[in-house]
N, C-alpha and C positions, 0 to 999 in steps of 0.2 A: 560446527553446531552440532549438538547432540540432543536431538529432541526424542521424546517418547512418541509412540505410534498415535496416541491420543492427540498430542500436541499437532504432530503433523497433520492428522486429519482436520484439524481446526483451521490449520494455516491453509491447507488446499481448499477447504469449504469457503473460507473467507477470499481467497484468490479468486474462486469461482464466481461468487456473488459480486464482487466488483467488477471483474471482467467482463462478465454478462451483462451488466448494466451499463457500462461505460464504453466498453471495447468489445462488442458481440462477435466482431471476425476473428479475435484472437482465440486460439485453443478450442475451435468449434466441437471437438469430438470430447472436450473434458466432461461435460454432463453425461454422456454416455458411459464414462468410465467410474463415476461416483460410486455405483453400487458395489465395486471391487474394493472401495477403500475400508470398508468395515472389517474384512478379513485379511487385509494386507499387513505385512510385517513394517516395522520402522524402516528398515532398509529399503523395501519396494517403495514405501511412501516416500522416503527421501529421494529415491531415483526419479519418481514421477514429478515431486515438486522440482527438482534440479532441471528435467526436461521443460518444464513449463517455463521456468526462469530464462532458459536459453532461448525458448521461443519467441519471448517478448523482446529479445534483443534485435539490433539491427542485422540484417536489412529489412527483415519483415516487419518491424515496428520500432519505436523508441520509448516505450512504457518503462517506467521505473518502478521497482517493487522493493518494498521493505515492510517488516513487522517489528512491532515492539511488545515486550511483555511488562506486566505491572508487578508491583505497584509503582516502581520508579520510572516505568516506560523507557526501558533500555532496549537498545537494538538487539533483536534476536537473530536477525539475517536481513539479506537484501540481494539484488542482483547486481551486476558490475555497473550498469548504468547509474543507478542510485549511488554507489560508491564513488564513481567519477564525479557526479554532481557534488558530492560531500567533500571531494578532494583527498579522500582517504582509500586505503585498500579495504576490501570487505573485512577481513580479519581485524582491522584496527577499529572498525565500527562497533563490531559486537560488544555488548556491554556498556556502551557510552550512551549519552542521550542528547537531546537537541540543544541543551545548554552548554556543551562541550565547545570550549574557546576556538576550537580548530574548524568548527563548521560555519560555513557561510550564512547559514540561516538563524544562527544563535540568537540574533536581535527579534526573531519572531518566535523563539522558543516558547514563551509563556502563552502565545496565542495556540500554538500547536498542542502544547501539553492540555490546554482548555478542551480543544477539539477532540484529542484522543480520550480524555476522562469521560467526555460526554458519550462517545460511541461505547466505551467499555460499561460505563454506568447503566446506560440505558439498554445496551444490547442491541441497538439498532445501527444500521449501516447509514453512512452519509454519502451518498453518490452524486456524481456529476458536480462537483464543487469547482468553481472557477474563481482563481486568486492570484496574486502577485506573489513572487518569491525571488529572493535574492541569490544570484548565481555566484559561483566561486571568484568570478571576476568582479563582482560588486555591482552587476547591472541587475535591474528589476525585470523577471520575465513572467509572462503568463503561464499558468499551469492549468491542466483540467486534471482533477483528481477524484478519488473516490476512497473511502474508509469503511472497513467492517470489522466487527468484533471477532476476536479469536475465542470460540466457545466449545468447551469440553462437551462430551455426549450428554452430561446432566444438565446443561445450559449455563453452567458457570463461565463467564468470561474472564479471561486471564490476560488479555492484551488486545492488540489491534493490528490489522494489515492495512496498508495504503498503497495505492498505485497511482502514478501520475504520468503525464507526459507534458513536456514543455510545446507550446503552441505559439504562432507568430502573433505579432501585436493585433492585427486586424481580426484573426480568428478569436483571439483572447476576448478583445472588446465585444465581438458579436455574441460569443457564448454568455459573457458576463451579462450583457444587456438582455438576452434572452432568459437567463436564470432570474433576474431582476423581474422581468415581465412575469414569469411563472410564480414567483414568490407573491407579487402583488395580487395575481388572480386567485391564489389558493388562501390568501389572508383574509 
């Protein structure tokens, strides 16, 4: 992937926003490093992003990370775990979208597209999402997810970043019920 420094800053910023809200123990030093991003080169930012993508991999965690760029919401990058869930190599995912017939979640692509468009158009993150997703084996699994817009320095959103982890059925149901209770309380 060949991103500009501005795009990489946006990806790192969205990564930080989602990770801090849903997985605060991941990359605890990330917040202290953000002040350096404004003067870092694209190569330095790429190295930092690659480091964070490695840190969210097993055995430390099982968080999947990917980002899409608009207006067609094509995959701009991901970590190895996300590529494995997709059943493709990282390089095969770049430039495709959720409607690609090779992806196990293609039947949920319209819903994901609407979610992505909402995040980008509103410029607001959608954090601690609990939902079901189809695996490459055709099984439905529970996932805990978060999405944040990719914003340039001028505030223009050009895509979104998502992170998720697969949780067991009991945890998924409990988190889902908790989120429903929270939605009811705030409605």
